[in-house]
C-alpha positions in Angstrom: 129.2 91.5 122.5 129.4 93.9 125.6 126.3 95.8 126.5 126.3 99.7 125.7 127.3 101.7 128.8 124.3 104.3 129.1 123.9 107.4 131.0 120.9 107.6 133.7 119.2 109.7 131.2 119.3 107.5 128.4 115.8 106.5 127.5 116.5 104.4 124.8 114.4 100.9 124.7 116.6 98.0 125.0 116.1 94.1 125.8 117.2 92.1 128.6 117.5 88.1 128.0 114.0 87.6 129.8 112.4 90.4 128.1 113.6 89.2 124.8 112.5 85.9 125.4 109.0 87.2 126.5 108.1 89.8 124.0 109.7 87.0 121.2 106.7 84.3 122.4 104.3 87.2 120.9 105.7 87.2 117.4 104.2 84.9 114.7 106.5 83.3 111.9 104.2 82.3 109.0 104.5 78.7 107.8 101.1 78.6 105.8 98.5 81.1 104.8 97.2 83.2 107.2 93.3 85.2 107.4 93.1 88.9 107.9 92.2 87.7 111.7 95.3 85.9 112.2 97.5 88.8 111.2 95.7 91.6 112.8 97.7 93.5 115.6 100.8 91.2 114.9 104.5 91.0 114.2 105.6 88.7 111.9 108.9 87.4 111.8 110.4 86.6 108.3 111.6 88.2 105.0 108.6 89.7 103.1 110.1 88.3 100.1 109.8 84.7 101.0 106.3 85.0 103.5 104.5 87.5 101.2 102.3 84.5 99.8 101.3 83.7 103.4 99.5 87.2 103.6 95.8 87.7 102.8 95.0 89.6 99.7 92.6 92.6 99.4 93.0 93.2 103.2 95.4 96.6 103.5 94.0 100.0 103.6 97.1 101.9 103.9 101.1 100.6 103.1 104.0 102.0 104.6 107.1 100.9 103.3 110.3 102.0 104.7 113.0 99.7 102.9 116.4 99.5 103.1 118.1 102.6 101.0 120.6 101.9 98.0 123.2 102.1 100.6 125.7 99.6 102.3 124.1 99.0 105.4 124.0 96.6 108.4 120.9 95.8 110.4 122.3 93.7 113.5 123.0 90.4 111.8 121.2 91.5 108.7 123.9 93.2 105.6 122.2 95.5 102.6 124.4 95.9 100.0 124.5 99.1 97.2 123.5 98.2 94.4 123.2 99.9 90.5 120.3 102.1 90.1 118.6 99.2 87.5 119.3 96.5 90.1 117.6 98.4 92.9 114.8 99.2 90.7 114.3 95.6 90.3 114.5 94.9 93.9 112.0 97.2 94.9 109.7 96.2 92.1 109.7 92.9 93.3 108.7 94.2 96.9 105.5 96.1 95.5 104.6 93.4 92.8 104.6 91.2 96.2 102.7 93.4 98.5 100.1 95.0 96.0 97.6 92.2 96.1 97.3 92.8 99.7 95.7 96.0 99.0 92.1 97.1 99.0 90.9 98.8 95.9 91.2 102.7 97.7 94.6 101.7 99.6 97.3 104.4 99.6 101.0 103.8 99.5 104.0 105.4 101.1 107.6 104.5 100.3 110.7 106.1 101.9 113.7 106.8 100.5 116.6 109.0 99.7 118.0 110.9 96.8 119.9 107.7 95.5 116.9 105.7 95.7 114.0 108.3 94.8 114.9 107.8 91.2 113.8 103.8 91.5 110.7 104.8 93.6 109.4 107.0 91.4 109.7 104.8 88.5 108.0 101.7 90.1 105.1 103.6 91.5 104.4 105.4 88.4 104.1 101.3 86.9 101.8 100.0 89.4 99.8 103.1 91.2 99.0 106.4 90.5 101.5 108.9 92.4 100.2 111.7 93.9 103.2 113.5 95.3 106.6 113.5 96.8 107.3 114.3 100.5 110.8 115.7 101.4 111.6 115.8 105.1 114.3 117.5 107.0 116.5 115.5 109.5 118.2 118.1 111.8 120.9 115.6 111.7 123.6 114.9 109.0 127.4 114.9 108.4 129.1 118.1 107.0 130.9 117.3 103.5 133.9 119.4 102.2 133.2 118.7 98.7 129.4 118.2 98.3 126.3 119.5 100.0 125.3 118.1 103.3 123.0 115.5 102.9 120.0 116.7 105.2 116.7 115.2 103.9 114.9 112.4 102.8 111.9 111.8 100.6 108.3 110.0 101.0 106.3 109.3 97.6 102.7 108.9 98.1 100.8 107.2 95.9 97.3 105.6 95.5 95.7 102.3 94.2 92.7 104.1 92.8 92.7 107.5 90.9 89.6 108.8 92.1 88.9 106.7 95.2 91.2 107.0 98.1 91.2 108.5 101.7 93.0 111.9 102.3 91.9 113.4 106.0 93.5 116.7 105.5 92.0 118.1 108.8 93.8 115.6 110.9 97.2 116.6 109.5 97.1 120.4 109.9 99.7 121.9 111.6 100.0 124.8 114.4 102.2 127.6 113.4 103.3 130.6 115.4 101.9 133.8 113.5 104.5 136.2 113.0 102.5 138.8 111.9 99.1 138.6 113.7 96.6 140.7 111.6 93.2 141.4 112.9 89.8 142.5 111.6 88.7 145.7 111.7 86.8 144.9 114.8 89.8 143.7 116.7 89.3 139.9 116.6 92.3 137.5 115.1 92.3 137.4 111.3 92.3 133.5 110.5 94.6 133.0 113.8 94.2 132.0 117.4 95.1 134.1 120.6 95.9 132.3 123.7 98.1 132.4 126.7 100.2 130.1 125.2 100.9 132.3 122.2 99.3 133.2 118.7 98.7 130.4 116.3 97.5 129.5 113.1 96.2 126.0 111.7 97.6 125.4 108.4 97.1 123.0 105.5 100.0 120.4 105.3 102.7 121.0 102.6 105.2 118.5 101.3 107.9 120.0 102.8 108.6 118.9 106.3 111.0 120.8 108.8 109.0 119.7 112.1 110.4 116.4 112.7 113.0 115.2 115.1 115.0 112.3 114.4 114.8 109.8 117.6 117.8 110.3 119.9 119.0 108.8 123.4 117.1 110.9 125.3 113.4 110.5 123.6 111.4 107.6 125.1 110.8 106.3 121.7 114.2 105.9 120.6 115.7 102.2 120.0 119.1 101.5 118.7 117.9 100.8 115.1 119.9 102.6 112.7 117.2 103.9 110.8 114.4 104.7 112.8 111.6 107.0 111.7 109.6 109.4 114.2 106.5 108.3 115.4 105.4 112.0 114.4 106.2 111.2 110.8 104.2 107.9 110.9 101.5 109.5 112.5 101.1 112.2 109.7 100.8 109.0 106.8 98.5 107.2 109.2 96.3 109.9 110.1 96.3 111.5 106.2 95.4 108.3 104.6 93.6 106.1 107.0 90.4 105.9 109.2 90.1 104.6 112.4 89.9 100.6 112.4 91.8 100.7 109.1 94.6 98.1 108.8 98.3 99.5 108.1 100.8 97.2 106.9 104.7 97.5 107.2 107.1 95.0 105.4 110.0 96.2 106.8 108.8 97.1 110.2 112.5 97.6 111.9 112.0 98.5 115.7 108.0 98.6 115.1 107.2 102.7 114.8 104.5 102.0 112.1 102.8 99.7 114.4 103.2 101.5 117.4 102.0 104.6 115.7 99.0 102.9 114.3 98.2 101.3 117.5 98.2 105.0 119.3 95.9 106.4 116.6 93.2 103.5 116.7 94.0 101.5 113.8 95.0 98.0 113.4 98.4 96.9 112.1 100.5 94.2 111.0 104.4 94.3 110.3 106.8 92.0 108.6 110.7 92.0 110.4 113.5 89.8 109.5 115.4 90.6 112.8 114.3 88.8 115.8 115.9 91.2 118.3 114.0 94.0 116.4 110.6 92.0 116.4 111.0 92.1 120.4 111.8 95.4 120.7 108.3 96.1 118.4 106.5 94.1 121.0 107.9 96.0 123.8 107.0 99.2 122.4 103.4 97.9 121.8 103.2 97.2 125.5 104.5 100.7 126.4 102.2 102.2 124.2 99.2 100.9 126.4 100.6 103.1 129.2 101.9 105.8 127.1 99.7 106.9 124.3 101.1 110.2 123.5 102.9 111.2 120.3 105.7 113.6 120.3 104.7 116.9 118.7 100.9 115.8 118.2 98.3 116.7 120.8 95.4 114.5 119.6 94.4 117.5 117.2 97.1 119.2 115.4 100.9 118.7 114.8 103.0 121.4 116.2 106.3 123.2 114.7 109.5 121.4 116.5 110.1 123.3 119.8 106.9 125.2 119.6 104.6 123.3 121.9 102.7 126.1 123.8 103.3 126.9 127.5 99.5 126.5 127.8 99.0 122.9 126.9 95.1 123.1 126.8 95.5 125.2 123.7 94.1 122.9 120.8 
């Protein structure tokens, strides 16, 4: 297949032949039981259904599952066929049963989906975990329809392994929002907001409705050719909320590596499984880039920011 022609401003991460060989040499293909130490900060090549038995139990603090949605979709040479709701539920339950033994007692789980697969996700998570919430996030992309509502959102289901013993760092995922009505105290000082040269902002508690995300596209340095890539900002919220520095974050459908890359940037250990060799190599390239470019778009190290609201004075935290 001929290589895509890209504009000079296109920042999509790609591989040449030499890079693919180089980065694939860093990938592990499990053939026997692995210890925790052997999977730390590794990309594993394989099908999670086939290699789950090789992975260490009671080792994962945060499980992020972004499975193929219940749609006809091609990922390079790998194809996923749409199924009935019952068949998709059975398929998803198998994934949960295979990965649950890896979790620590106080682990958290996030499962991504859209409206067609959310029914299955809810049913299965209720069976094996304690479901805490459903996050809905807005995709600013989406095809219009003449005979239906435009499909412009996706879901992330949040569950925990233990009803009471789990991590949730609310102060790590607060968002700075622009103050529309800047009320002041009687002495003239801002009331529950901050005044700065860059604007007036308030740190707000996170909700389960996210409209501040940008789906990666060609001019963003995190972009790849993966068809369903999640924003680093989205994954950062999950990692910061439900893990601590030094915890292990695991993704059994790693894709182009967003979970591992974001975990690395946030000081967590990471491990992911991906069935496609090219995406494994892309992941390793992105992990190398993260050493030079540790920033996450829309996150200043303290707070998340609304889309297109980054302050003029970037020292404003």
